[in-house]
Biopython code that builds the backbone (N, CA, C, O; Angstrom):
import numpy as np
from Bio.PDB.StructureBuilder import StructureBuilder

atoms = [
    (1, "UNK", "N", (63.903, 128.116, 34.023)),
    (1, "UNK", "CA", (65.233, 127.291, 34.926)),
    (1, "UNK", "C", (64.858, 126.212, 35.762)),
    (1, "UNK", "O", (64.029, 126.495, 36.627)),
    (2, "UNK", "N", (65.284, 124.988, 35.712)),
    (2, "UNK", "CA", (64.572, 123.626, 36.580)),
    (2, "UNK", "C", (65.510, 124.087, 37.652)),
    (2, "UNK", "O", (66.338, 124.978, 37.840)),
    (3, "UNK", "N", (64.825, 122.737, 38.456)),
    (3, "UNK", "CA", (65.497, 122.488, 39.645)),
    (3, "UNK", "C", (67.259, 122.313, 39.650)),
    (3, "UNK", "O", (68.015, 122.960, 40.374)),
    (4, "UNK", "N", (67.649, 121.313, 38.688)),
    (4, "UNK", "CA", (68.662, 120.590, 38.409)),
    (4, "UNK", "C", (69.763, 122.197, 38.083)),
    (4, "UNK", "O", (70.803, 122.437, 38.697)),
    (5, "UNK", "N", (69.279, 122.904, 37.208)),
    (5, "UNK", "CA", (70.244, 123.771, 37.111)),
    (5, "UNK", "C", (70.144, 124.739, 37.674)),
    (5, "UNK", "O", (70.723, 125.725, 37.218)),
    (6, "UNK", "N", (69.517, 124.829, 38.663)),
    (6, "UNK", "CA", (69.651, 125.793, 39.614)),
    (6, "UNK", "C", (70.507, 125.266, 40.876)),
    (6, "UNK", "O", (71.285, 126.015, 41.466)),
    (7, "UNK", "N", (70.255, 123.582, 41.339)),
    (7, "UNK", "CA", (71.722, 123.380, 42.219)),
    (7, "UNK", "C", (73.279, 123.472, 41.760)),
    (7, "UNK", "O", (74.338, 123.668, 42.356)),
    (8, "UNK", "N", (72.847, 123.202, 40.211)),
    (8, "UNK", "CA", (74.461, 123.414, 39.277)),
    (8, "UNK", "C", (74.489, 125.005, 39.477)),
    (8, "UNK", "O", (75.628, 125.308, 39.831)),
    (9, "UNK", "N", (73.985, 125.696, 39.421)),
    (9, "UNK", "CA", (74.401, 127.330, 39.223)),
    (9, "UNK", "C", (74.512, 127.601, 40.954)),
    (9, "UNK", "O", (75.553, 128.184, 41.257)),
    (10, "UNK", "N", (73.682, 127.297, 42.019)),
    (10, "UNK", "CA", (74.454, 127.311, 43.102)),
    (10, "UNK", "C", (75.714, 126.652, 44.002)),
    (10, "UNK", "O", (76.419, 127.035, 44.935)),
    (11, "UNK", "N", (75.570, 125.281, 43.074)),
    (11, "UNK", "CA", (77.029, 124.641, 44.032)),
    (11, "UNK", "C", (78.003, 125.536, 42.903)),
    (11, "UNK", "O", (79.044, 125.682, 43.543)),
    (12, "UNK", "N", (78.136, 125.977, 42.021)),
    (12, "UNK", "CA", (79.364, 126.275, 41.560)),
    (12, "UNK", "C", (79.738, 127.594, 42.329)),
    (12, "UNK", "O", (80.842, 127.921, 42.764)),
    (13, "UNK", "N", (78.451, 128.323, 42.391)),
    (13, "UNK", "CA", (78.670, 129.590, 43.247)),
    (13, "UNK", "C", (79.440, 129.601, 44.703)),
    (13, "UNK", "O", (80.110, 130.479, 45.247)),
    (14, "UNK", "N", (79.052, 128.185, 45.141)),
    (14, "UNK", "CA", (79.298, 128.208, 46.604)),
    (14, "UNK", "C", (81.330, 127.777, 46.475)),
    (14, "UNK", "O", (82.231, 128.184, 47.209)),
    (15, "UNK", "N", (81.411, 126.864, 45.285)),
    (15, "UNK", "CA", (82.462, 126.206, 45.320)),
    (15, "UNK", "C", (83.478, 127.664, 44.827)),
    (15, "UNK", "O", (84.418, 127.935, 45.573)),
    (16, "UNK", "N", (83.303, 128.330, 43.891)),
    (16, "UNK", "CA", (84.191, 129.190, 43.284)),
    (16, "UNK", "C", (84.035, 130.128, 44.646)),
    (16, "UNK", "O", (85.210, 130.445, 44.836)),
    (17, "UNK", "N", (83.573, 130.503, 45.279)),
    (17, "UNK", "CA", (82.810, 131.515, 46.279)),
    (17, "UNK", "C", (84.570, 131.102, 47.709)),
    (17, "UNK", "O", (85.495, 131.844, 48.040)),
    (18, "UNK", "N", (84.244, 129.650, 48.116)),
    (18, "UNK", "CA", (85.196, 129.252, 49.175)),
    (18, "UNK", "C", (86.174, 129.057, 48.744)),
    (18, "UNK", "O", (87.063, 129.219, 49.579)),
    (19, "UNK", "N", (86.736, 128.585, 47.194)),
    (19, "UNK", "CA", (88.031, 128.727, 46.584)),
    (19, "UNK", "C", (89.051, 130.077, 46.496)),
    (19, "UNK", "O", (90.269, 130.131, 46.668)),
    (20, "UNK", "N", (87.864, 131.383, 46.085)),
    (20, "UNK", "CA", (88.396, 132.555, 45.893)),
    (20, "UNK", "C", (88.618, 133.091, 47.404)),
    (20, "UNK", "O", (89.483, 133.943, 47.603)),
    (21, "UNK", "N", (87.885, 132.622, 48.394)),
    (21, "UNK", "CA", (87.897, 133.074, 49.649)),
    (21, "UNK", "C", (89.412, 132.743, 50.258)),
    (21, "UNK", "O", (90.245, 133.437, 50.842)),
    (22, "UNK", "N", (89.366, 131.301, 49.827)),
    (22, "UNK", "CA", (90.861, 130.182, 50.563)),
    (22, "UNK", "C", (92.187, 130.881, 49.797)),
    (22, "UNK", "O", (93.212, 131.121, 50.435)),
    (23, "UNK", "N", (92.062, 131.179, 48.380)),
    (23, "UNK", "CA", (93.457, 131.856, 47.847)),
    (23, "UNK", "C", (93.700, 133.188, 48.340)),
    (23, "UNK", "O", (94.824, 133.677, 48.235)),
    (24, "UNK", "N", (92.766, 133.806, 48.858)),
    (24, "UNK", "CA", (93.215, 135.744, 49.209)),
    (24, "UNK", "C", (93.115, 135.407, 50.469)),
    (24, "UNK", "O", (93.523, 136.356, 51.138)),
    (25, "UNK", "N", (92.690, 134.308, 51.310)),
    (25, "UNK", "CA", (93.199, 134.288, 52.618)),
    (25, "UNK", "C", (94.743, 134.088, 52.456)),
    (25, "UNK", "O", (95.617, 134.908, 52.736)),
    (26, "UNK", "N", (94.923, 132.611, 51.858)),
    (26, "UNK", "CA", (96.545, 132.346, 51.651)),
    (26, "UNK", "C", (97.434, 133.365, 51.164)),
    (26, "UNK", "O", (98.362, 133.829, 51.827)),
    (27, "UNK", "N", (97.195, 133.635, 50.232)),
    (27, "UNK", "CA", (98.270, 134.726, 49.661)),
    (27, "UNK", "C", (98.414, 135.585, 50.424)),
    (27, "UNK", "O", (99.598, 135.850, 50.631)),
    (28, "UNK", "N", (97.523, 136.313, 51.096)),
    (28, "UNK", "CA", (97.684, 137.347, 52.603)),
    (28, "UNK", "C", (98.347, 136.910, 53.793)),
    (28, "UNK", "O", (98.897, 137.721, 54.538)),
    (29, "UNK", "N", (98.328, 135.485, 54.052)),
    (29, "UNK", "CA", (99.049, 135.067, 54.992)),
    (29, "UNK", "C", (100.643, 135.031, 54.707)),
    (29, "UNK", "O", (101.515, 135.463, 55.461)),
    (30, "UNK", "N", (100.807, 134.462, 53.544)),
    (30, "UNK", "CA", (102.176, 134.170, 53.044)),
    (30, "UNK", "C", (102.885, 135.445, 52.778)),
    (30, "UNK", "O", (104.109, 135.566, 52.840)),
    (31, "UNK", "N", (101.957, 136.496, 52.445)),
    (31, "UNK", "CA", (102.279, 137.847, 52.363)),
    (31, "UNK", "C", (102.952, 138.196, 53.291)),
    (31, "UNK", "O", (104.107, 138.622, 53.293)),
    (32, "UNK", "N", (101.977, 137.960, 54.440)),
    (32, "UNK", "CA", (102.124, 138.407, 55.877)),
    (32, "UNK", "C", (103.125, 137.817, 56.292)),
    (32, "UNK", "O", (104.025, 138.646, 56.427)),
    (33, "UNK", "N", (103.608, 136.321, 56.704)),
    (33, "UNK", "CA", (104.700, 135.895, 56.982)),
    (33, "UNK", "C", (105.909, 136.278, 55.994)),
    (33, "UNK", "O", (107.053, 135.976, 56.334)),
    (34, "UNK", "N", (105.726, 136.792, 55.046)),
    (34, "UNK", "CA", (106.939, 137.320, 54.624)),
    (34, "UNK", "C", (107.609, 138.335, 54.576)),
    (34, "UNK", "O", (108.775, 138.369, 54.180)),
    (35, "UNK", "N", (106.781, 139.551, 55.079)),
    (35, "UNK", "CA", (106.979, 140.379, 55.375)),
    (35, "UNK", "C", (107.493, 140.647, 57.083)),
    (35, "UNK", "O", (108.289, 141.538, 57.380)),
    (36, "UNK", "N", (106.809, 139.605, 58.200)),
    (36, "UNK", "CA", (106.873, 139.998, 59.134)),
    (36, "UNK", "C", (107.583, 138.703, 60.039)),
    (36, "UNK", "O", (107.336, 138.567, 61.238)),
    (37, "UNK", "N", (108.592, 137.685, 59.205)),
    (37, "UNK", "CA", (109.024, 136.482, 59.681)),
    (37, "UNK", "C", (110.070, 137.047, 61.174)),
    (37, "UNK", "O", (110.230, 136.425, 62.224)),
    (38, "UNK", "N", (110.486, 138.024, 60.897)),
    (38, "UNK", "CA", (111.430, 137.918, 61.914)),
    (38, "UNK", "C", (111.126, 138.833, 63.349)),
    (38, "UNK", "O", (111.918, 139.056, 64.264)),
    (39, "UNK", "N", (109.457, 139.353, 63.189)),
    (39, "UNK", "CA", (109.406, 140.180, 64.222)),
    (39, "UNK", "C", (109.386, 139.346, 65.625)),
    (39, "UNK", "O", (109.301, 138.119, 65.576)),
    (40, "UNK", "N", (109.480, 140.132, 67.074)),
    (40, "UNK", "CA", (109.379, 139.400, 67.835)),
    (40, "UNK", "C", (107.643, 139.842, 68.738)),
    (40, "UNK", "O", (107.016, 140.866, 69.008)),
    (41, "UNK", "N", (107.477, 138.336, 68.925)),
    (41, "UNK", "CA", (106.022, 138.196, 69.493)),
    (41, "UNK", "C", (106.454, 138.019, 70.916)),
    (41, "UNK", "O", (107.334, 137.430, 71.544)),
    (42, "UNK", "N", (104.689, 139.368, 71.289)),
    (42, "UNK", "CA", (105.041, 139.687, 72.654)),
    (42, "UNK", "C", (103.418, 138.746, 72.699)),
    (42, "UNK", "O", (102.504, 138.883, 71.885)),
    (43, "UNK", "N", (103.443, 137.664, 74.075)),
    (43, "UNK", "CA", (102.322, 136.945, 74.192)),
    (43, "UNK", "C", (101.552, 137.725, 75.928)),
    (43, "UNK", "O", (100.657, 137.266, 76.637)),
    (44, "UNK", "N", (102.275, 138.847, 76.071)),
    (44, "UNK", "CA", (101.873, 139.208, 77.366)),
    (44, "UNK", "C", (100.377, 140.286, 76.662)),
    (44, "UNK", "O", (99.250, 140.258, 77.156)),
    (45, "UNK", "N", (100.654, 140.874, 75.832)),
    (45, "UNK", "CA", (99.837, 141.957, 75.560)),
    (45, "UNK", "C", (99.081, 141.629, 73.999)),
    (45, "UNK", "O", (99.737, 141.001, 73.167)),
    (46, "UNK", "N", (97.548, 142.134, 73.643)),
    (46, "UNK", "CA", (97.090, 141.731, 72.529)),
    (46, "UNK", "C", (96.946, 143.153, 71.732)),
    (46, "UNK", "O", (96.775, 144.194, 72.367)),
    (47, "UNK", "N", (97.025, 143.137, 70.319)),
    (47, "UNK", "CA", (97.246, 144.266, 69.564)),
    (47, "UNK", "C", (96.108, 143.863, 68.603)),
    (47, "UNK", "O", (96.232, 143.062, 67.676)),
    (48, "UNK", "N", (94.649, 144.720, 69.045)),
    (48, "UNK", "CA", (94.087, 144.762, 68.003)),
    (48, "UNK", "C", (94.653, 144.940, 66.471)),
    (48, "UNK", "O", (95.826, 145.149, 66.161)),
    (49, "UNK", "N", (93.558, 144.808, 65.613)),
    (49, "UNK", "CA", (93.942, 145.156, 64.272)),
    (49, "UNK", "C", (93.122, 146.384, 63.915)),
    (49, "UNK", "O", (91.976, 146.649, 64.277)),
    (50, "UNK", "N", (94.564, 147.617, 62.534)),
    (50, "UNK", "CA", (93.947, 148.566, 62.825)),
    (50, "UNK", "C", (93.258, 149.268, 62.676)),
    (50, "UNK", "O", (92.706, 148.382, 62.024)),
    (51, "UNK", "N", (92.386, 150.384, 62.569)),
    (51, "UNK", "CA", (90.917, 150.942, 62.830)),
    (51, "UNK", "C", (90.006, 150.559, 61.038)),
    (51, "UNK", "O", (88.854, 150.321, 60.675)),
    (52, "UNK", "N", (91.351, 150.698, 60.387)),
    (52, "UNK", "CA", (91.096, 150.502, 59.083)),
    (52, "UNK", "C", (90.228, 149.041, 58.330)),
    (52, "UNK", "O", (89.463, 148.843, 57.386)),
    (53, "UNK", "N", (90.787, 148.375, 59.225)),
    (53, "UNK", "CA", (90.663, 146.436, 58.784)),
    (53, "UNK", "C", (89.189, 146.406, 59.839)),
    (53, "UNK", "O", (88.777, 145.246, 59.880)),
    (54, "UNK", "N", (88.423, 147.238, 60.574)),
    (54, "UNK", "CA", (87.198, 147.034, 60.859)),
    (54, "UNK", "C", (86.042, 147.408, 60.434)),
    (54, "UNK", "O", (84.999, 147.343, 61.085)),
    (55, "UNK", "N", (86.184, 147.884, 59.142)),
    (55, "UNK", "CA", (84.677, 148.245, 58.464)),
    (55, "UNK", "C", (85.435, 147.821, 56.745)),
    (55, "UNK", "O", (86.595, 147.937, 56.350)),
    (56, "UNK", "N", (84.247, 147.335, 56.080)),
    (56, "UNK", "CA", (84.075, 146.913, 55.066)),
    (56, "UNK", "C", (84.905, 147.704, 53.718)),
    (56, "UNK", "O", (85.524, 147.116, 52.831)),
    (57, "UNK", "N", (84.684, 149.457, 53.877)),
    (57, "UNK", "CA", (85.264, 150.012, 52.841)),
    (57, "UNK", "C", (86.846, 150.087, 53.209)),
    (57, "UNK", "O", (87.666, 149.912, 52.307)),
    (58, "UNK", "N", (87.267, 150.347, 54.532)),
    (58, "UNK", "CA", (88.564, 150.350, 55.140)),
    (58, "UNK", "C", (89.209, 148.863, 54.448)),
    (58, "UNK", "O", (90.230, 149.047, 53.786)),
    (59, "UNK", "N", (88.862, 147.847, 54.510)),
    (59, "UNK", "CA", (89.291, 146.710, 54.130)),
    (59, "UNK", "C", (89.105, 146.457, 52.595)),
    (59, "UNK", "O", (89.392, 145.360, 52.117)),
    (60, "UNK", "N", (88.831, 147.037, 52.162)),
    (60, "UNK", "CA", (89.012, 146.991, 50.472)),
    (60, "UNK", "C", (89.804, 147.846, 50.035)),
    (60, "UNK", "O", (90.384, 147.927, 48.953)),
    (61, "UNK", "N", (89.806, 148.748, 51.293)),
    (61, "UNK", "CA", (90.950, 149.665, 50.827)),
    (61, "UNK", "C", (92.374, 149.764, 50.691)),
    (61, "UNK", "O", (93.123, 150.244, 49.841)),
    (62, "UNK", "N", (92.583, 148.920, 52.227)),
    (62, "UNK", "CA", (93.794, 147.985, 51.979)),
    (62, "UNK", "C", (94.168, 147.277, 51.014)),
    (62, "UNK", "O", (95.153, 147.509, 50.313)),
    (63, "UNK", "N", (93.055, 145.929, 50.852)),
    (63, "UNK", "CA", (93.503, 145.077, 50.314)),
    (63, "UNK", "C", (94.174, 145.469, 48.246)),
    (63, "UNK", "O", (94.758, 144.869, 47.342)),
    (64, "UNK", "N", (93.440, 147.084, 48.566)),
    (64, "UNK", "CA", (93.890, 147.235, 46.896)),
    (64, "UNK", "C", (95.081, 148.013, 47.264)),
    (64, "UNK", "O", (95.717, 148.548, 46.356)),
    (65, "UNK", "N", (95.380, 148.114, 48.217)),
    (65, "UNK", "CA", (96.979, 148.539, 47.974)),
    (65, "UNK", "C", (98.105, 147.712, 48.950)),
    (65, "UNK", "O", (99.144, 147.939, 49.569)),
    (66, "UNK", "N", (97.022, 146.414, 48.605)),
    (66, "UNK", "CA", (97.983, 144.769, 48.538)),
    (66, "UNK", "C", (99.131, 144.938, 50.069)),
    (66, "UNK", "O", (100.297, 144.547, 50.018)),
    (67, "UNK", "N", (98.361, 145.744, 51.665)),
    (67, "UNK", "CA", (98.495, 145.235, 52.089)),
    (67, "UNK", "C", (97.838, 143.757, 52.780)),
    (67, "UNK", "O", (96.662, 143.465, 52.563)),
    (68, "UNK", "N", (98.645, 142.958, 53.545)),
    (68, "UNK", "CA", (98.597, 141.637, 53.381)),
    (68, "UNK", "C", (97.107, 141.346, 54.667)),
    (68, "UNK", "O", (96.275, 140.446, 54.784)),
    (69, "UNK", "N", (97.320, 142.329, 55.249)),
    (69, "UNK", "CA", (96.186, 142.376, 56.264)),
    (69, "UNK", "C", (94.807, 142.688, 55.554)),
    (69, "UNK", "O", (93.704, 142.173, 55.733)),
    (70, "UNK", "N", (95.162, 143.569, 54.799)),
    (70, "UNK", "CA", (93.499, 143.458, 54.226)),
    (70, "UNK", "C", (93.605, 142.727, 53.241)),
    (70, "UNK", "O", (92.760, 143.302, 52.553)),
    (71, "UNK", "N", (94.031, 141.759, 52.484)),
    (71, "UNK", "CA", (93.858, 140.599, 51.966)),
    (71, "UNK", "C", (93.238, 139.808, 52.356)),
    (71, "UNK", "O", (92.242, 139.306, 51.835)),
    (72, "UNK", "N", (93.940, 139.464, 53.761)),
    (72, "UNK", "CA", (93.544, 138.280, 54.332)),
    (72, "UNK", "C", (92.215, 138.726, 54.602)),
    (72, "UNK", "O", (91.450, 137.815, 54.287)),
    (73, "UNK", "N", (91.273, 140.224, 55.270)),
    (73, "UNK", "CA", (90.588, 140.542, 55.583)),
    (73, "UNK", "C", (89.281, 140.082, 54.624)),
    (73, "UNK", "O", (88.230, 139.594, 55.039)),
    (74, "UNK", "N", (89.628, 140.362, 53.278)),
    (74, "UNK", "CA", (89.064, 140.729, 52.305)),
    (74, "UNK", "C", (88.512, 139.443, 51.666)),
    (74, "UNK", "O", (87.440, 139.465, 51.060)),
    (75, "UNK", "N", (89.277, 138.270, 51.806)),
    (75, "UNK", "CA", (88.997, 136.766, 51.542)),
    (75, "UNK", "C", (87.775, 136.777, 52.677)),
    (75, "UNK", "O", (86.631, 136.576, 52.271)),
    (76, "UNK", "N", (88.011, 137.012, 54.103)),
    (76, "UNK", "CA", (87.670, 136.228, 55.459)),
    (76, "UNK", "C", (85.976, 136.971, 54.939)),
    (76, "UNK", "O", (84.937, 136.346, 55.154)),
    (77, "UNK", "N", (85.981, 138.014, 54.424)),
    (77, "UNK", "CA", (84.421, 138.407, 53.965)),
    (77, "UNK", "C", (84.260, 138.195, 52.861)),
    (77, "UNK", "O", (83.046, 138.377, 52.761)),
    (78, "UNK", "N", (84.598, 137.938, 51.934)),
    (78, "UNK", "CA", (84.653, 136.525, 51.243)),
    (78, "UNK", "C", (83.759, 135.675, 51.408)),
    (78, "UNK", "O", (82.599, 135.609, 51.002)),
    (79, "UNK", "N", (84.416, 134.985, 52.074)),
    (79, "UNK", "CA", (83.837, 133.570, 52.725)),
    (79, "UNK", "C", (82.442, 133.670, 53.532)),
    (79, "UNK", "O", (81.408, 133.048, 53.288)),
    (80, "UNK", "N", (82.720, 134.782, 54.740)),
    (80, "UNK", "CA", (81.432, 135.256, 55.041)),
    (80, "UNK", "C", (79.989, 135.789, 54.376)),
    (80, "UNK", "O", (78.955, 135.934, 55.028)),
    (81, "UNK", "N", (80.165, 136.101, 52.671)),
    (81, "UNK", "CA", (79.420, 136.704, 51.803)),
    (81, "UNK", "C", (79.001, 135.606, 50.892)),
    (81, "UNK", "O", (77.936, 135.728, 50.287)),
    (82, "UNK", "N", (79.749, 134.526, 50.735)),
    (82, "UNK", "CA", (79.556, 133.390, 49.930)),
    (82, "UNK", "C", (78.179, 132.615, 50.387)),
    (82, "UNK", "O", (77.511, 132.135, 49.472)),
    (83, "UNK", "N", (77.750, 132.471, 51.611)),
    (83, "UNK", "CA", (75.961, 131.766, 52.031)),
    (83, "UNK", "C", (75.092, 132.857, 51.660)),
    (83, "UNK", "O", (73.963, 132.521, 51.302)),
    (84, "UNK", "N", (75.396, 134.219, 51.667)),
    (84, "UNK", "CA", (74.182, 135.054, 51.486)),
    (84, "UNK", "C", (74.228, 135.030, 49.922)),
    (84, "UNK", "O", (73.166, 134.959, 49.303)),
    (85, "UNK", "N", (75.109, 135.072, 49.439)),
    (85, "UNK", "CA", (75.475, 135.250, 48.013)),
    (85, "UNK", "C", (74.089, 133.979, 47.398)),
    (85, "UNK", "O", (73.109, 134.164, 46.677)),
    (86, "UNK", "N", (74.598, 132.772, 48.065)),
    (86, "UNK", "CA", (73.487, 131.705, 47.955)),
    (86, "UNK", "C", (72.007, 131.669, 48.178)),
    (86, "UNK", "O", (71.079, 131.287, 47.466)),
    (87, "UNK", "N", (72.062, 132.157, 49.323)),
    (87, "UNK", "CA", (70.593, 132.725, 49.392)),
    (87, "UNK", "C", (70.217, 133.441, 48.681)),
    (87, "UNK", "O", (69.126, 133.062, 48.255)),
    (88, "UNK", "N", (70.691, 134.835, 48.045)),
    (88, "UNK", "CA", (70.016, 135.304, 46.768)),
    (88, "UNK", "C", (69.814, 134.968, 45.846)),
    (88, "UNK", "O", (68.762, 135.143, 45.232)),
    (89, "UNK", "N", (70.949, 134.275, 45.417)),
    (89, "UNK", "CA", (70.428, 133.324, 44.599)),
    (89, "UNK", "C", (69.463, 132.158, 44.250)),
    (89, "UNK", "O", (68.982, 131.827, 43.166)),
    (90, "UNK", "N", (69.338, 131.684, 45.384)),
    (90, "UNK", "CA", (68.118, 130.803, 45.554)),
    (90, "UNK", "C", (66.441, 131.568, 45.729)),
    (90, "UNK", "O", (65.303, 131.110, 45.837)),
    (91, "UNK", "N", (66.954, 132.751, 45.690)),
    (91, "UNK", "CA", (65.916, 134.154, 45.833)),
    (91, "UNK", "C", (65.188, 134.022, 44.199)),
    (91, "UNK", "O", (64.023, 133.767, 43.894)),
    (92, "UNK", "N", (66.238, 134.271, 43.439)),
    (92, "UNK", "CA", (66.202, 134.718, 42.208)),
    (92, "UNK", "C", (65.946, 133.502, 41.191)),
    (92, "UNK", "O", (65.771, 133.706, 39.990)),
    (93, "UNK", "N", (65.938, 132.399, 41.686)),
    (93, "UNK", "CA", (65.854, 131.088, 40.921)),
    (93, "UNK", "C", (64.494, 130.212, 41.399)),
    (93, "UNK", "O", (64.083, 129.302, 40.679)),
    (94, "UNK", "N", (63.966, 130.486, 42.405)),
    (94, "UNK", "CA", (63.210, 130.284, 42.977)),
    (94, "UNK", "C", (61.603, 131.477, 42.056)),
    (94, "UNK", "O", (60.587, 131.188, 41.423)),
    (95, "UNK", "N", (62.195, 132.659, 42.475)),
    (95, "UNK", "CA", (61.792, 133.503, 41.443)),
    (95, "UNK", "C", (61.622, 133.112, 40.313)),
    (95, "UNK", "O", (60.414, 132.959, 40.127)),
    (96, "UNK", "N", (62.519, 132.734, 38.982)),
    (96, "UNK", "CA", (62.513, 132.210, 38.126)),
    (96, "UNK", "C", (61.173, 131.129, 37.740)),
    (96, "UNK", "O", (60.387, 131.073, 36.794)),
    (97, "UNK", "N", (61.415, 130.135, 39.288)),
    (97, "UNK", "CA", (60.733, 128.896, 38.545)),
    (97, "UNK", "C", (59.710, 129.121, 39.440)),
    (97, "UNK", "O", (59.374, 128.184, 40.164)),
    (98, "UNK", "N", (59.033, 130.406, 39.547)),
    (98, "UNK", "CA", (57.518, 130.864, 40.103)),
    (98, "UNK", "C", (57.483, 129.463, 41.044)),
    (98, "UNK", "O", (56.842, 128.488, 40.651)),
    (99, "UNK", "N", (58.047, 129.448, 42.015)),
    (99, "UNK", "CA", (57.694, 129.098, 43.574)),
    (99, "UNK", "C", (57.225, 129.785, 44.592)),
    (99, "UNK", "O", (57.644, 129.309, 45.647)),
    (100, "UNK", "N", (56.670, 130.522, 44.710)),
    (100, "UNK", "CA", (56.724, 131.329, 45.731)),
    (100, "UNK", "C", (56.896, 131.237, 47.115)),
    (100, "UNK", "O", (57.441, 132.090, 47.815)),
    (101, "UNK", "N", (56.303, 129.928, 47.578)),
    (101, "UNK", "CA", (56.559, 129.627, 49.048)),
    (101, "UNK", "C", (58.393, 129.509, 49.236)),
    (101, "UNK", "O", (58.915, 130.125, 50.165)),
    (102, "UNK", "N", (59.153, 128.777, 48.392)),
    (102, "UNK", "CA", (60.548, 128.943, 48.849)),
    (102, "UNK", "C", (60.879, 130.434, 48.479)),
    (102, "UNK", "O", (61.756, 130.932, 49.184)),
    (103, "UNK", "N", (60.233, 131.404, 47.305)),
    (103, "UNK", "CA", (60.680, 132.533, 47.588)),
    (103, "UNK", "C", (60.405, 133.374, 48.822)),
    (103, "UNK", "O", (61.036, 134.387, 49.124)),
    (104, "UNK", "N", (59.423, 132.859, 49.487)),
    (104, "UNK", "CA", (59.235, 133.832, 50.942)),
    (104, "UNK", "C", (60.197, 133.303, 51.949)),
    (104, "UNK", "O", (60.695, 133.935, 52.880)),
    (105, "UNK", "N", (60.414, 131.893, 51.590)),
    (105, "UNK", "CA", (61.369, 131.093, 52.835)),
    (105, "UNK", "C", (62.701, 131.367, 52.852)),
    (105, "UNK", "O", (63.350, 131.250, 53.891)),
    (106, "UNK", "N", (63.294, 131.797, 51.588)),
    (106, "UNK", "CA", (64.623, 132.318, 51.496)),
    (106, "UNK", "C", (64.380, 133.272, 51.472)),
    (106, "UNK", "O", (65.518, 133.739, 51.422)),
    (107, "UNK", "N", (63.505, 134.414, 51.462)),
    (107, "UNK", "CA", (64.054, 135.897, 52.037)),
    (107, "UNK", "C", (63.713, 135.935, 53.462)),
    (107, "UNK", "O", (64.389, 136.720, 54.127)),
    (108, "UNK", "N", (62.805, 135.254, 54.083)),
    (108, "UNK", "CA", (63.116, 135.120, 55.610)),
    (108, "UNK", "C", (64.702, 134.779, 55.857)),
    (108, "UNK", "O", (65.561, 135.467, 56.409)),
    (109, "UNK", "N", (64.789, 133.560, 55.297)),
    (109, "UNK", "CA", (66.372, 133.113, 55.588)),
    (109, "UNK", "C", (67.476, 134.454, 55.286)),
    (109, "UNK", "O", (68.476, 134.616, 55.987)),
    (110, "UNK", "N", (67.159, 135.262, 54.270)),
    (110, "UNK", "CA", (68.162, 136.188, 54.202)),
    (110, "UNK", "C", (67.965, 137.358, 54.853)),
    (110, "UNK", "O", (68.686, 138.350, 54.751)),
    (111, "UNK", "N", (66.607, 137.209, 55.787)),
    (111, "UNK", "CA", (66.386, 138.534, 56.511)),
    (111, "UNK", "C", (67.114, 138.341, 57.938)),
    (111, "UNK", "O", (67.593, 139.187, 58.693)),
    (112, "UNK", "N", (67.028, 136.856, 58.055)),
    (112, "UNK", "CA", (67.758, 136.492, 59.248)),
    (112, "UNK", "C", (69.504, 136.715, 59.009)),
    (112, "UNK", "O", (70.100, 137.418, 59.825)),
    (113, "UNK", "N", (70.082, 136.233, 58.134)),
    (113, "UNK", "CA", (71.374, 135.789, 58.493)),
    (113, "UNK", "C", (72.287, 137.997, 57.766)),
    (113, "UNK", "O", (73.469, 138.312, 57.903)),
    (114, "UNK", "N", (71.268, 138.828, 57.180)),
    (114, "UNK", "CA", (71.119, 139.995, 56.888)),
    (114, "UNK", "C", (71.287, 140.397, 58.439)),
    (114, "UNK", "O", (72.299, 140.989, 58.814)),
    (115, "UNK", "N", (70.326, 140.074, 59.257)),
    (115, "UNK", "CA", (69.925, 140.922, 60.367)),
    (115, "UNK", "C", (71.153, 140.341, 61.890)),
    (115, "UNK", "O", (71.483, 141.028, 62.856)),
    (116, "UNK", "N", (71.495, 139.135, 61.629)),
    (116, "UNK", "CA", (72.839, 138.706, 62.428)),
    (116, "UNK", "C", (73.568, 139.346, 61.995)),
    (116, "UNK", "O", (74.103, 140.127, 62.781)),
    (117, "UNK", "N", (73.957, 139.388, 60.706)),
    (117, "UNK", "CA", (75.746, 139.882, 60.026)),
    (117, "UNK", "C", (75.694, 141.462, 60.410)),
    (117, "UNK", "O", (76.737, 142.048, 60.696)),
    (118, "UNK", "N", (74.457, 142.116, 60.405)),
    (118, "UNK", "CA", (74.390, 143.943, 60.729)),
    (118, "UNK", "C", (75.106, 143.815, 62.430)),
    (118, "UNK", "O", (76.044, 144.461, 62.899)),
    (119, "UNK", "N", (74.341, 142.840, 63.020)),
    (119, "UNK", "CA", (74.660, 143.030, 64.709)),
    (119, "UNK", "C", (76.040, 142.598, 65.006)),
    (119, "UNK", "O", (76.587, 142.850, 66.079)),
    (120, "UNK", "N", (76.704, 141.818, 63.860)),
    (120, "UNK", "CA", (77.973, 141.730, 64.181)),
    (120, "UNK", "C", (78.934, 142.895, 64.245)),
    (120, "UNK", "O", (79.871, 143.098, 65.017)),
    (121, "UNK", "N", (78.498, 143.553, 63.316)),
    (121, "UNK", "CA", (79.571, 144.976, 62.782)),
    (121, "UNK", "C", (78.893, 145.752, 64.102)),
    (121, "UNK", "O", (79.215, 146.909, 64.370)),
]
sb = StructureBuilder()
sb.init_structure("model")
sb.init_model(0)
sb.init_chain("A")
sb.init_seg("    ")
for serial, (resi, resn, name, xyz) in enumerate(atoms, 1):
    if name == "N":
        sb.init_residue(resn, " ", resi, " ")
    sb.init_atom(name, np.array(xyz, "f"), 0.0, 1.0, " ", f" {name:<3s}", serial, name[0])
structure = sb.get_structure()
């Protein structure tokens, strides 16, 4: 694998990830607005999302049941996962090229990403 082919693969990965994430968030938003367009909004109190939407398995289950909130959350998870997938792809690509310095640098970046995401959960 050469650098140009790796760049094309990573570029397509990022493009597809962002487009699919945007489509999921948009579809979930349209479904949410269609189902809740007549609801009264109270700006005096803030209600958090349900407990099922605070974990990855809960979000996947909610989206699998075609609940609009779960579909939007799944799109946001995919948007967050896209750059992580890009770094994973870079690790494999640089490994195939036997460019060990960039493999190590990419692994460090991946560790920082995973560490920061694990603290956010």
